[in-house]
DRENDO-1510 file (C-alpha; in Angstrom, 1 decimal, always signed):
<recs>
REC; n; res; u; v; w
REC; 1; UNK; +0.0; -0.1; -0.2 .
REC; 2; UNK; +0.8; +3.6; -0.6 .
REC; 3; UNK; +1.2; +5.6; +2.1 .
REC; 4; UNK; -1.0; +9.3; +1.2 .
REC; 5; UNK; +0.4; +12.2; +2.3 .
REC; 6; UNK; -1.4; +14.2; +5.3 .
REC; 7; UNK; -1.9; +17.5; +4.9 .
REC; 8; UNK; -3.5; +18.7; +8.3 .
REC; 9; UNK; -4.6; +22.4; +8.5 .
REC; 10; UNK; -5.2; +23.6; +12.3 .
REC; 11; UNK; -5.8; +27.0; +12.9 .
REC; 12; UNK; -6.5; +28.2; +16.7 .
REC; 13; UNK; -10.1; +29.3; +17.7 .
REC; 14; UNK; -11.4; +28.7; +14.3 .
REC; 15; UNK; -15.8; +28.3; +15.6 .
REC; 16; UNK; -17.3; +25.3; +14.3 .
REC; 17; UNK; -20.5; +27.8; +12.4 .
REC; 18; UNK; -18.1; +30.4; +10.5 .
REC; 19; UNK; -17.8; +28.6; +6.8 .
REC; 20; UNK; -19.9; +28.8; +4.4 .
REC; 21; UNK; -20.5; +25.1; +4.3 .
REC; 22; UNK; -21.9; +25.4; +7.6 .
REC; 23; UNK; -24.6; +28.2; +6.5 .
REC; 24; UNK; -23.0; +30.6; +7.9 .
REC; 25; UNK; -24.7; +34.3; +6.4 .
REC; 26; UNK; -21.7; +36.2; +6.2 .
REC; 27; UNK; -18.8; +34.1; +6.0 .
REC; 28; UNK; -17.3; +32.8; +2.4 .
REC; 29; UNK; -14.8; +30.5; +2.7 .
REC; 30; UNK; -14.6; +29.2; -1.0 .
REC; 31; UNK; -11.9; +26.8; +0.2 .
REC; 32; UNK; -12.7; +25.3; +2.9 .
REC; 33; UNK; -16.4; +24.8; +1.2 .
REC; 34; UNK; -14.6; +22.8; -1.4 .
REC; 35; UNK; -12.8; +20.6; +0.8 .
REC; 36; UNK; -16.5; +20.0; +2.0 .
REC; 37; UNK; -18.1; +19.5; -1.0 .
REC; 38; UNK; -15.1; +17.2; -2.2 .
REC; 39; UNK; -15.1; +14.9; +1.3 .
REC; 40; UNK; -16.6; +14.7; +4.3 .
REC; 41; UNK; -17.8; +17.3; +6.9 .
REC; 42; UNK; -18.5; +16.6; +10.5 .
REC; 43; UNK; -20.9; +18.4; +12.6 .
REC; 44; UNK; -20.6; +17.3; +15.6 .
REC; 45; UNK; -16.5; +17.6; +16.6 .
REC; 46; UNK; -15.7; +18.8; +19.8 .
REC; 47; UNK; -12.9; +19.9; +22.1 .
REC; 48; UNK; -12.1; +18.1; +24.9 .
REC; 49; UNK; -10.3; +21.1; +27.0 .
REC; 50; UNK; -11.9; +24.2; +25.5 .
REC; 51; UNK; -8.3; +26.1; +25.4 .
REC; 52; UNK; -5.3; +25.5; +23.6 .
REC; 53; UNK; -2.6; +23.4; +25.6 .
REC; 54; UNK; -4.9; +20.4; +26.8 .
REC; 55; UNK; -7.0; +20.0; +22.9 .
REC; 56; UNK; -3.2; +20.1; +21.6 .
REC; 57; UNK; -2.3; +17.4; +24.1 .
REC; 58; UNK; -5.0; +15.1; +23.1 .
REC; 59; UNK; -4.0; +15.8; +19.7 .
REC; 60; UNK; -0.4; +14.8; +19.9 .
REC; 61; UNK; -1.3; +11.9; +21.8 .
REC; 62; UNK; -4.8; +10.4; +21.1 .
REC; 63; UNK; -5.2; +10.4; +25.0 .
REC; 64; UNK; -8.2; +11.7; +26.8 .
REC; 65; UNK; -7.6; +14.7; +29.2 .
REC; 66; UNK; -7.3; +12.6; +32.1 .
REC; 67; UNK; -4.8; +10.7; +31.0 .
REC; 68; UNK; -2.5; +12.9; +29.4 .
REC; 69; UNK; -2.7; +15.0; +32.2 .
REC; 70; UNK; -3.6; +18.1; +30.7 .
REC; 71; UNK; -7.2; +19.4; +32.3 .
REC; 72; UNK; -7.2; +23.4; +31.7 .
REC; 73; UNK; -4.3; +26.0; +30.9 .
REC; 74; UNK; -1.1; +26.2; +32.3 .
REC; 75; UNK; +2.1; +27.5; +30.5 .
REC; 76; UNK; +5.7; +26.1; +31.3 .
REC; 77; UNK; +4.9; +22.4; +31.7 .
REC; 78; UNK; +7.0; +20.0; +29.3 .
REC; 79; UNK; +5.6; +18.1; +26.8 .
REC; 80; UNK; +7.9; +14.6; +27.1 .
REC; 81; UNK; +5.2; +12.0; +26.2 .
REC; 82; UNK; +6.7; +8.9; +24.8 .
REC; 83; UNK; +3.7; +8.1; +22.2 .
REC; 84; UNK; +3.0; +11.1; +19.7 .
REC; 85; UNK; +0.9; +11.2; +16.3 .
REC; 86; UNK; +4.4; +13.2; +14.8 .
REC; 87; UNK; +6.6; +10.3; +16.5 .
REC; 88; UNK; +4.9; +7.2; +15.4 .
REC; 89; UNK; +4.5; +8.7; +11.4 .
REC; 90; UNK; +7.5; +9.4; +11.8 .
REC; 91; UNK; +9.0; +6.0; +12.7 .
REC; 92; UNK; +6.5; +4.3; +10.4 .
REC; 93; UNK; +8.5; +5.8; +7.7 .
REC; 94; UNK; +6.6; +9.6; +7.2 .
REC; 95; UNK; +9.2; +13.4; +6.7 .
REC; 96; UNK; +6.9; +15.1; +9.5 .
REC; 97; UNK; +6.9; +18.8; +9.1 .
REC; 98; UNK; +5.3; +21.9; +11.4 .
REC; 99; UNK; +5.1; +25.3; +10.8 .
REC; 100; UNK; +2.7; +28.1; +12.8 .
REC; 101; UNK; +2.0; +27.7; +16.4 .
REC; 102; UNK; +3.0; +24.0; +18.6 .
REC; 103; UNK; +2.1; +25.7; +22.0 .
REC; 104; UNK; +4.8; +23.3; +22.9 .
REC; 105; UNK; +7.3; +23.6; +26.0 .
REC; 106; UNK; +9.8; +24.2; +25.8 .
REC; 107; UNK; +9.0; +26.2; +22.7 .
REC; 108; UNK; +11.9; +24.3; +20.1 .
REC; 109; UNK; +10.5; +20.7; +21.4 .
REC; 110; UNK; +10.4; +18.7; +18.4 .
REC; 111; UNK; +7.5; +15.8; +19.8 .
REC; 112; UNK; +8.2; +14.0; +16.5 .
REC; 113; UNK; +8.0; +16.9; +13.8 .
REC; 114; UNK; +12.0; +16.5; +11.9 .
REC; 115; UNK; +11.6; +20.1; +10.7 .
REC; 116; UNK; +9.4; +23.3; +12.6 .
REC; 117; UNK; +8.8; +26.9; +11.2 .
REC; 118; UNK; +7.5; +28.2; +14.4 .
REC; 119; UNK; +5.2; +30.9; +14.8 .
REC; 120; UNK; +4.6; +32.0; +18.4 .
REC; 121; UNK; +3.6; +35.2; +20.4 .
REC; 122; UNK; +4.6; +33.3; +23.8 .
REC; 123; UNK; +8.1; +34.3; +25.1 .
REC; 124; UNK; +10.6; +32.8; +27.1 .
REC; 125; UNK; +13.9; +33.1; +27.8 .
REC; 126; UNK; +16.3; +33.4; +24.6 .
REC; 127; UNK; +13.7; +32.7; +22.4 .
REC; 128; UNK; +12.0; +34.1; +19.3 .
REC; 129; UNK; +10.5; +32.4; +16.6 .
REC; 130; UNK; +11.1; +32.1; +13.1 .
REC; 131; UNK; +8.4; +34.3; +12.0 .
REC; 132; UNK; +9.8; +37.2; +14.3 .
REC; 133; UNK; +13.4; +36.6; +13.3 .
REC; 134; UNK; +12.0; +36.7; +9.6 .
REC; 135; UNK; +9.9; +40.0; +10.0 .
REC; 136; UNK; +13.1; +41.6; +12.2 .
REC; 137; UNK; +14.9; +41.4; +8.8 .
REC; 138; UNK; +12.3; +41.4; +6.5 .
REC; 139; UNK; +11.1; +44.7; +7.5 .
REC; 140; UNK; +14.4; +46.1; +9.3 .
REC; 141; UNK; +12.3; +46.2; +12.7 .
REC; 142; UNK; +10.1; +48.5; +11.4 .
REC; 143; UNK; +6.9; +45.8; +11.3 .
REC; 144; UNK; +6.0; +44.6; +14.3 .
REC; 145; UNK; +3.4; +41.3; +14.9 .
REC; 146; UNK; +0.2; +43.1; +16.2 .
REC; 147; UNK; +0.4; +40.1; +19.0 .
REC; 148; UNK; +3.9; +41.6; +20.4 .
REC; 149; UNK; +2.4; +45.0; +20.4 .
REC; 150; UNK; -1.1; +44.0; +22.1 .
REC; 151; UNK; -2.6; +41.3; +24.0 .
REC; 152; UNK; -3.2; +38.0; +22.5 .
REC; 153; UNK; -6.8; +37.8; +24.1 .
REC; 154; UNK; -8.0; +41.3; +22.9 .
REC; 155; UNK; -11.0; +42.6; +21.7 .
REC; 156; UNK; -9.6; +45.6; +20.0 .
REC; 157; UNK; -9.7; +45.6; +16.6 .
REC; 158; UNK; -6.4; +46.5; +15.0 .
REC; 159; UNK; -6.7; +46.5; +11.4 .
REC; 160; UNK; -2.8; +45.2; +9.2 .
REC; 161; UNK; -1.7; +48.2; +7.5 .
REC; 162; UNK; +1.2; +46.7; +6.2 .
REC; 163; UNK; +1.9; +44.7; +3.6 .
REC; 164; UNK; -0.4; +41.5; +3.2 .
REC; 165; UNK; +3.0; +39.4; +2.7 .
REC; 166; UNK; +4.1; +40.5; +6.0 .
REC; 167; UNK; +1.0; +39.4; +7.7 .
REC; 168; UNK; +1.2; +35.7; +9.9 .
REC; 169; UNK; -0.9; +34.0; +7.9 .
REC; 170; UNK; +0.8; +34.4; +4.5 .
REC; 171; UNK; +3.9; +33.9; +6.3 .
REC; 172; UNK; +2.7; +30.5; +7.5 .
REC; 173; UNK; +1.5; +29.6; +3.6 .
REC; 174; UNK; +4.4; +30.7; +2.4 .
REC; 175; UNK; +6.7; +28.3; +5.0 .
REC; 176; UNK; +4.8; +25.2; +4.5 .
REC; 177; UNK; +5.0; +25.9; +0.6 .
REC; 178; UNK; +8.8; +26.2; +1.0 .
REC; 179; UNK; +8.8; +23.2; +3.2 .
REC; 180; UNK; +6.8; +21.1; +0.9 .
REC; 181; UNK; +8.5; +22.1; -2.2 .
REC; 182; UNK; +12.0; +21.0; -0.2 .
REC; 183; UNK; +10.5; +17.3; +1.2 .
REC; 184; UNK; +12.4; +14.3; +0.3 .
REC; 185; UNK; +10.3; +13.0; -2.5 .
REC; 186; UNK; +10.7; +9.3; -1.4 .
REC; 187; UNK; +9.1; +9.2; +1.6 .
REC; 188; UNK; +5.3; +10.4; +2.2 .
REC; 189; UNK; +5.3; +13.6; +4.6 .
REC; 190; UNK; +3.0; +14.7; +7.7 .
REC; 191; UNK; +2.7; +18.4; +7.6 .
REC; 192; UNK; +0.5; +20.6; +10.4 .
REC; 193; UNK; +0.1; +23.7; +9.5 .
REC; 194; UNK; -0.6; +25.7; +12.9 .
REC; 195; UNK; -2.0; +29.1; +11.5 .
REC; 196; UNK; -2.5; +31.5; +15.2 .
REC; 197; UNK; -5.2; +33.2; +13.5 .
REC; 198; UNK; -8.2; +33.6; +14.0 .
REC; 199; UNK; -7.2; +33.7; +17.4 .
REC; 200; UNK; -6.3; +37.4; +18.6 .
REC; 201; UNK; -4.9; +39.8; +18.0 .
REC; 202; UNK; -8.0; +41.2; +15.9 .
REC; 203; UNK; -5.6; +42.1; +13.2 .
REC; 204; UNK; -7.2; +40.8; +9.7 .
REC; 205; UNK; -5.7; +43.0; +6.2 .
REC; 206; UNK; -7.4; +45.8; +6.2 .
REC; 207; UNK; -8.4; +45.2; +2.6 .
REC; 208; UNK; -10.4; +42.2; +3.9 .
REC; 209; UNK; -11.9; +43.8; +6.7 .
REC; 210; UNK; -13.4; +46.4; +4.1 .
REC; 211; UNK; -15.0; +43.7; +3.0 .
REC; 212; UNK; -17.6; +43.5; +5.5 .
REC; 213; UNK; -18.0; +47.2; +5.9 .
REC; 214; UNK; -21.3; +46.9; +4.9 .
REC; 215; UNK; -22.9; +43.5; +5.2 .
REC; 216; UNK; -25.2; +42.8; +8.1 .
REC; 217; UNK; -24.5; +40.7; +10.7 .
REC; 218; UNK; -26.8; +38.1; +12.4 .
REC; 219; UNK; -28.4; +38.3; +16.1 .
REC; 220; UNK; -25.7; +37.5; +18.7 .
REC; 221; UNK; -27.2; +34.3; +20.7 .
REC; 222; UNK; -28.6; +35.4; +24.4 .
REC; 223; UNK; -29.3; +32.7; +26.5 .
REC; 224; UNK; -32.4; +32.9; +28.8 .
REC; 225; UNK; -29.8; +32.0; +31.7 .
REC; 226; UNK; -26.9; +34.6; +30.2 .
REC; 227; UNK; -28.0; +37.5; +33.0 .
REC; 228; UNK; -25.5; +37.2; +35.2 .
REC; 229; UNK; -23.2; +38.3; +32.3 .
REC; 230; UNK; -24.5; +41.2; +31.5 .
REC; 231; UNK; -22.5; +43.6; +32.8 .
REC; 232; UNK; -19.9; +46.3; +31.1 .
REC; 233; UNK; -16.5; +44.9; +29.8 .
REC; 234; UNK; -14.0; +47.5; +31.2 .
REC; 235; UNK; -10.4; +45.5; +30.5 .
REC; 236; UNK; -9.3; +45.9; +26.9 .
REC; 237; UNK; -6.4; +43.1; +27.1 .
REC; 238; UNK; -8.4; +40.5; +28.1 .
REC; 239; UNK; -12.1; +39.5; +28.9 .
REC; 240; UNK; -14.0; +36.4; +29.8 .
REC; 241; UNK; -17.8; +38.3; +30.7 .
REC; 242; UNK; -19.3; +41.3; +29.8 .
REC; 243; UNK; -21.1; +43.7; +27.2 .
REC; 244; UNK; -19.7; +45.6; +24.6 .
REC; 245; UNK; -21.3; +48.9; +23.3 .
REC; 246; UNK; -23.4; +47.5; +19.9 .
REC; 247; UNK; -21.1; +49.4; +17.5 .
REC; 248; UNK; -17.9; +47.8; +18.9 .
REC; 249; UNK; -19.2; +44.6; +18.8 .
REC; 250; UNK; -19.9; +44.6; +15.3 .
REC; 251; UNK; -16.3; +45.9; +14.6 .
REC; 252; UNK; -15.3; +43.0; +16.6 .
REC; 253; UNK; -17.3; +40.4; +15.0 .
REC; 254; UNK; -16.4; +42.0; +11.6 .
REC; 255; UNK; -12.9; +41.8; +12.6 .
REC; 256; UNK; -12.9; +38.3; +13.4 .
REC; 257; UNK; -14.9; +36.8; +10.0 .
REC; 258; UNK; -12.5; +39.2; +8.1 .
REC; 259; UNK; -9.4; +37.3; +9.8 .
REC; 260; UNK; -11.3; +33.7; +9.0 .
REC; 261; UNK; -11.8; +34.7; +4.8 .
REC; 262; UNK; -8.4; +35.5; +4.7 .
REC; 263; UNK; -7.3; +32.5; +6.4 .
REC; 264; UNK; -9.4; +30.7; +4.1 .
REC; 265; UNK; -7.7; +32.9; +0.8 .
REC; 266; UNK; -4.3; +31.4; +2.5 .
REC; 267; UNK; -5.8; +27.8; +2.8 .
REC; 268; UNK; -6.6; +28.6; -1.1 .
REC; 269; UNK; -2.6; +29.3; -2.0 .
REC; 270; UNK; -2.0; +25.9; -0.5 .
REC; 271; UNK; -4.4; +23.8; -2.4 .
REC; 272; UNK; -3.3; +25.4; -6.0 .
REC; 273; UNK; +0.3; +24.7; -4.4 .
REC; 274; UNK; -0.6; +20.7; -4.4 .
REC; 275; UNK; -2.8; +21.1; -7.4 .
REC; 276; UNK; -0.2; +22.1; -9.5 .
REC; 277; UNK; +1.9; +20.1; -8.0 .
REC; 278; UNK; +0.2; +16.8; -8.9 .
REC; 279; UNK; -0.1; +16.4; -4.6 .
REC; 280; UNK; -3.7; +16.0; -4.6 .
REC; 281; UNK; -4.2; +12.1; -6.2 .
REC; 282; UNK; -2.1; +10.9; -2.8 .
REC; 283; UNK; -2.8; +13.3; -0.2 .
REC; 284; UNK; -5.4; +13.5; +2.4 .
REC; 285; UNK; -5.9; +17.4; +3.3 .
REC; 286; UNK; -7.8; +17.6; +7.0 .
REC; 287; UNK; -8.9; +21.0; +8.6 .
REC; 288; UNK; -9.8; +21.8; +11.7 .
REC; 289; UNK; -9.8; +24.1; +14.9 .
REC; 290; UNK; -8.1; +23.4; +18.1 .
REC; 291; UNK; -11.4; +25.3; +19.9 .
REC; 292; UNK; -14.0; +27.9; +19.1 .
REC; 293; UNK; -14.4; +31.6; +20.2 .
REC; 294; UNK; -17.5; +32.9; +21.5 .
REC; 295; UNK; -17.7; +36.1; +20.3 .
REC; 296; UNK; -20.4; +37.5; +22.6 .
REC; 297; UNK; -22.3; +35.2; +22.8 .
REC; 298; UNK; -24.2; +34.5; +25.9 .
REC; 299; UNK; -22.4; +38.0; +26.7 .
REC; 300; UNK; -19.0; +36.1; +27.3 .
REC; 301; UNK; -16.0; +36.1; +25.0 .
REC; 302; UNK; -13.1; +33.8; +24.3 .
REC; 303; UNK; -13.3; +30.3; +24.9 .
REC; 304; UNK; -12.7; +27.3; +28.0 .
REC; 305; UNK; -16.9; +27.3; +28.7 .
REC; 306; UNK; -18.6; +24.2; +27.4 .
REC; 307; UNK; -21.1; +26.5; +25.3 .
REC; 308; UNK; -21.2; +25.5; +21.6 .
REC; 309; UNK; -19.5; +28.6; +20.5 .
REC; 310; UNK; -15.8; +27.9; +22.4 .
REC; 311; UNK; -16.8; +24.1; +22.8 .
REC; 312; UNK; -17.6; +23.1; +19.1 .
REC; 313; UNK; -14.7; +22.6; +16.4 .
REC; 314; UNK; -15.0; +22.2; +12.8 .
REC; 315; UNK; -13.6; +19.4; +11.1 .
REC; 316; UNK; -13.5; +18.3; +7.3 .
REC; 317; UNK; -11.6; +15.3; +5.5 .
REC; 318; UNK; -11.2; +15.6; +1.8 .
REC; 319; UNK; -9.8; +12.1; +0.6 .
REC; 320; UNK; -7.0; +11.9; -2.6 .
REC; 321; UNK; -9.1; +12.6; -5.3 .
REC; 322; UNK; -10.3; +10.1; -7.9 .
REC; 323; UNK; -8.9; +7.3; -4.8 .
REC; 324; UNK; -11.0; +4.6; -2.7 .
REC; 325; UNK; -12.7; +6.9; -0.8 .
REC; 326; UNK; -14.7; +8.8; -3.6 .
REC; 327; UNK; -17.8; +7.6; -2.2 .
REC; 328; UNK; -17.2; +9.8; +0.8 .
REC; 329; UNK; -18.0; +12.9; -1.5 .
REC; 330; UNK; -20.0; +15.7; +0.0 .
REC; 331; UNK; -20.8; +13.5; +2.9 .
REC; 332; UNK; -22.3; +15.0; +5.7 .
REC; 333; UNK; -21.2; +12.8; +9.2 .
REC; 334; UNK; -23.5; +13.6; +12.6 .
REC; 335; UNK; -21.2; +11.2; +15.1 .
REC; 336; UNK; -19.6; +13.1; +17.6 .
REC; 337; UNK; -15.9; +12.6; +17.9 .
REC; 338; UNK; -13.0; +14.9; +19.6 .
REC; 339; UNK; -9.6; +15.4; +18.7 .
REC; 340; UNK; -7.7; +12.4; +20.4 .
REC; 341; UNK; -9.7; +10.4; +17.1 .
REC; 342; UNK; -7.2; +12.3; +14.8 .
REC; 343; UNK; -4.3; +10.0; +15.6 .
REC; 344; UNK; -5.8; +7.0; +15.7 .
REC; 345; UNK; -7.7; +8.1; +12.1 .
REC; 346; UNK; -4.4; +9.4; +10.3 .
REC; 347; UNK; -2.1; +6.2; +11.5 .
REC; 348; UNK; -5.1; +4.0; +10.1 .
REC; 349; UNK; -4.5; +5.7; +6.9 .
REC; 350; UNK; -0.6; +5.3; +6.6 .
REC; 351; UNK; -1.0; +1.8; +7.8 .
REC; 352; UNK; +1.0; +2.0; +11.3 .
REC; 353; UNK; +0.1; +0.3; +14.2 .
REC; 354; UNK; -1.7; +2.5; +16.8 .
REC; 355; UNK; -0.3; +2.5; +20.4 .
REC; 356; UNK; -2.3; +0.7; +23.2 .
REC; 357; UNK; -2.3; +4.1; +25.8 .
REC; 358; UNK; -4.6; +6.0; +22.6 .
REC; 359; UNK; -8.0; +6.6; +23.5 .
REC; 360; UNK; -9.4; +8.0; +20.7 .
REC; 361; UNK; -11.0; +6.0; +17.7 .
REC; 362; UNK; -10.5; +6.0; +13.8 .
REC; 363; UNK; -13.3; +8.4; +12.5 .
REC; 364; UNK; -13.4; +6.7; +8.9 .
REC; 365; UNK; -14.5; +3.6; +10.3 .
REC; 366; UNK; -17.4; +2.3; +12.2 .
REC; 367; UNK; -16.6; +3.2; +15.8 .
REC; 368; UNK; -19.3; +5.3; +17.2 .
REC; 369; UNK; -19.1; +7.4; +20.7 .
REC; 370; UNK; -21.9; +7.2; +22.7 .
REC; 371; UNK; -20.7; +11.3; +24.0 .
REC; 372; UNK; -18.2; +13.2; +24.1 .
REC; 373; UNK; -16.8; +14.5; +27.5 .
REC; 374; UNK; -15.1; +17.6; +28.0 .
REC; 375; UNK; -14.1; +20.3; +30.9 .
REC; 376; UNK; -11.8; +22.7; +31.5 .
REC; 377; UNK; -10.0; +23.4; +35.3 .
REC; 378; UNK; -10.9; +24.4; +37.8 .
REC; 379; UNK; -14.5; +24.0; +37.2 .
REC; 380; UNK; -15.9; +23.3; +34.3 .
REC; 381; UNK; -17.3; +19.6; +32.8 .
REC; 382; UNK; -19.7; +18.9; +29.7 .
REC; 383; UNK; -21.2; +15.9; +28.0 .
REC; 384; UNK; -22.6; +15.9; +24.8 .
REC; 385; UNK; -23.6; +14.4; +21.7 .
REC; 386; UNK; -24.1; +17.2; +19.7 .
REC; 387; UNK; -27.6; +16.7; +20.0 .
REC; 388; UNK; -27.8; +17.1; +23.4 .
REC; 389; UNK; -25.9; +18.4; +26.2 .
REC; 390; UNK; -25.5; +18.7; +30.0 .
REC; 391; UNK; -23.0; +21.2; +31.6 .
REC; 392; UNK; -21.8; +21.6; +35.1 .
REC; 393; UNK; -20.0; +24.0; +37.0 .
REC; 394; UNK; -18.4; +22.1; +40.2 .
REC; 395; UNK; -17.6; +25.1; +42.4 .
REC; 396; UNK; -20.7; +26.6; +42.5 .
REC; 397; UNK; -23.5; +23.6; +41.7 .
REC; 398; UNK; -25.0; +25.0; +38.6 .
REC; 399; UNK; -26.4; +22.8; +36.1 .
REC; 400; UNK; -27.7; +23.5; +32.3 .
REC; 401; UNK; -29.2; +21.2; +29.7 .
REC; 402; UNK; -29.3; +21.9; +26.3 .
REC; 403; UNK; -31.5; +20.6; +23.6 .
REC; 404; UNK; -29.5; +21.2; +20.6 .
REC; 405; UNK; -31.8; +19.7; +18.2 .
REC; 406; UNK; -34.0; +21.9; +18.6 .
REC; 407; UNK; -31.8; +24.9; +20.4 .
REC; 408; UNK; -28.9; +24.5; +18.6 .
REC; 409; UNK; -27.8; +28.2; +20.0 .
REC; 410; UNK; -28.4; +27.2; +23.3 .
REC; 411; UNK; -30.8; +29.9; +24.5 .
REC; 412; UNK; -32.8; +27.9; +26.6 .
REC; 413; UNK; -31.3; +26.0; +29.6 .
REC; 414; UNK; -34.0; +23.0; +30.0 .
REC; 415; UNK; -32.4; +21.8; +33.1 .
REC; 416; UNK; -35.5; +22.6; +35.3 .
REC; 417; UNK; -38.1; +21.8; +32.4 .
REC; 418; UNK; -41.0; +18.8; +33.1 .
REC; 419; UNK; -40.6; +16.9; +30.3 .
REC; 420; UNK; -36.8; +17.1; +29.9 .
REC; 421; UNK; -36.2; +15.3; +33.5 .
REC; 422; UNK; -35.6; +11.9; +32.6 .
REC; 423; UNK; -33.0; +13.3; +29.7 .
REC; 424; UNK; -31.4; +15.4; +32.0 .
REC; 425; UNK; -31.3; +12.5; +34.6 .
REC; 426; UNK; -29.5; +10.5; +31.8 .
REC; 427; UNK; -26.9; +12.7; +30.9 .
REC; 428; UNK; -26.4; +13.5; +34.7 .
REC; 429; UNK; -25.8; +10.3; +35.3 .
REC; 430; UNK; -22.7; +9.8; +32.2 .
REC; 431; UNK; -21.2; +12.7; +33.6 .
REC; 432; UNK; -21.4; +11.0; +37.3 .
REC; 433; UNK; -20.1; +7.6; +35.9 .
REC; 434; UNK; -17.0; +9.3; +33.8 .
REC; 435; UNK; -15.7; +11.3; +36.6 .
REC; 436; UNK; -16.3; +8.2; +39.3 .
REC; 437; UNK; -13.6; +6.6; +37.4 .
REC; 438; UNK; -11.3; +9.8; +38.5 .
REC; 439; UNK; -11.4; +9.3; +42.4 .
REC; 440; UNK; -8.2; +11.5; +42.9 .
REC; 441; UNK; -10.2; +14.8; +41.6 .
REC; 442; UNK; -13.1; +14.8; +44.8 .
REC; 443; UNK; -15.2; +15.4; +42.2 .
REC; 444; UNK; -17.8; +12.4; +42.8 .
REC; 445; UNK; -18.9; +11.1; +46.3 .
REC; 446; UNK; -21.5; +8.5; +46.7 .
REC; 447; UNK; -22.5; +8.7; +43.4 .
REC; 448; UNK; -23.9; +12.8; +43.7 .
REC; 449; UNK; -21.7; +15.7; +42.4 .
REC; 450; UNK; -20.0; +17.4; +44.8 .
REC; 451; UNK; -20.4; +21.0; +45.0 .
REC; 452; UNK; -17.2; +23.3; +45.7 .
REC; 453; UNK; -15.0; +20.8; +44.3 .
REC; 454; UNK; -12.2; +21.7; +41.4 .
REC; 455; UNK; -10.0; +19.8; +39.1 .
REC; 456; UNK; -6.1; +20.8; +38.5 .
REC; 457; UNK; -4.9; +22.9; +35.4 .
REC; 458; UNK; -2.4; +19.5; +35.4 .
REC; 459; UNK; -1.8; +15.9; +36.6 .
REC; 460; UNK; +0.5; +16.3; +39.1 .
REC; 461; UNK; +2.6; +13.3; +37.5 .
REC; 462; UNK; +3.7; +16.2; +34.8 .
REC; 463; UNK; +5.3; +18.2; +37.1 .
REC; 464; UNK; +7.4; +15.9; +38.3 .
REC; 465; UNK; +11.3; +16.0; +36.7 .
</recs>
C-alpha cells in the first residue's frame, strides 16, 4: 500500500459555525467549502479542553485529557510524551513537518516533528520564533507583529495596514509551501499547518476587513440563563464575560470574520500549490481547529466554557481525488468525535500500528462514541453527543441542559423543564459515571456530583522532573 501524504490544517480559535458550508450568512470560505464538497464534513466535533494546550495534547497523543494530564491551561509544563502522532508517523516512514503554532514547552520541543518553522506569541528566555526573526530582518525592525504589541486575548480591533505579504497568516502559508517544495520526494509527508489566527489579536489585513463594511451581521445569541454575564466590558487587554456597546461588538465580529476569510484565502494558496504539483491524487487534506471563540455569545468571550461557540469545532476531511474514498464526496457525518480521534485516524490511513495508550477511534471506520466528555479546570465539566448537552460548574453546583437539536444556539436552559427530566437524569448520570473513574479529583461522592470541588490544571505526574 502506498502511504498517502497528510496535510493537516489546524488554525487556532475557529468557531465551527464560521464557514460557508456550515450555512453562515456572512463568512465566505470558498476553499473550505471545496474541501467539504469533495470530502466529509463532521458536524459534531468537540474539544476535550476548550483552550489551546489541553486540546493539543489530546491531538498529539490520542489520549483523553485525564490520561495525558492537561485538564486546563498552564504554560511552562514540559511535553515529554512517549507516543505522539508525529513520532509514530515519523517512525512509520513519514517526513514530519510543522509550520506556525505548536504551544509545546519548551518552544523548540519537536515531539516527533523533523522540521519546524515556528510562529509563537509566547515568550521564553532566549527564544524568538522563526516568523519574528524573519519579520525583523525583512522589515529592518520597522514592522512589529500585532501579537507582541497588544494582548493576544484582546477584543480591540487593530487592522493590519502593512503589506499583506508580511502578515503571520501569509508567512505561515509561505513557510508551508517552502517545506513541501523541499521535502524528501521518496517519503510520504505529514504537514501540520498551525495558523495562529483567527485567535486574537484581531488584525486582519485591512482590505479583508473592508469587504465586510456594509454587511449585516446575524443576531448575537443570548440565552435566557445569561443575565449574570450582562455587565460592561472594561478591560481592553483580556476578557471573559461582559457586554460591549453594539457598534464595538459589530466591529469585533467583522474583524474576526475577516480573519477567517483571509485565512480561507491562504488555505486556497496551499490547495492550489498541491493541485499544480500533482499532490491532490495522494494527499488527505484535513481541516480542524483546537477550539472556538464565543465572540459575544451569551455576553461571553474567548473559550474555556462548554457552550457551542467555545467547545464545538469545525472538521473537514478531503480524501485524495479519484481514490478509494470517492464515495465520501459531499458527505455530512453527525457522529460526535474529538481531537483524540485524529491520531488513530491518521495512523490507520498510513498503515501504522496504533499504540495501546490511545483512547481515540478511527473516524473513517464504523466506530461511534456514545458521547464526548469535555472539561476545563478548575470547574467546568460537560458531556454531549452534539444533539443534547449537560454542563456542570463544580464550584457553584450550577447545571445546564440543552436540547441542541431544537435549540442549537443554547438559548434556553432546560435543566428544570418537567418534560426534560428523564433526559437530564440520563446525561447527569453519564457525567457522574465518567468522573467516578477519577476518584483523585473528588468530583463525585456516593454517586453524586460534589459542589465546591475543583480539578487541577495539570496532573501532578506532569510536574515531576
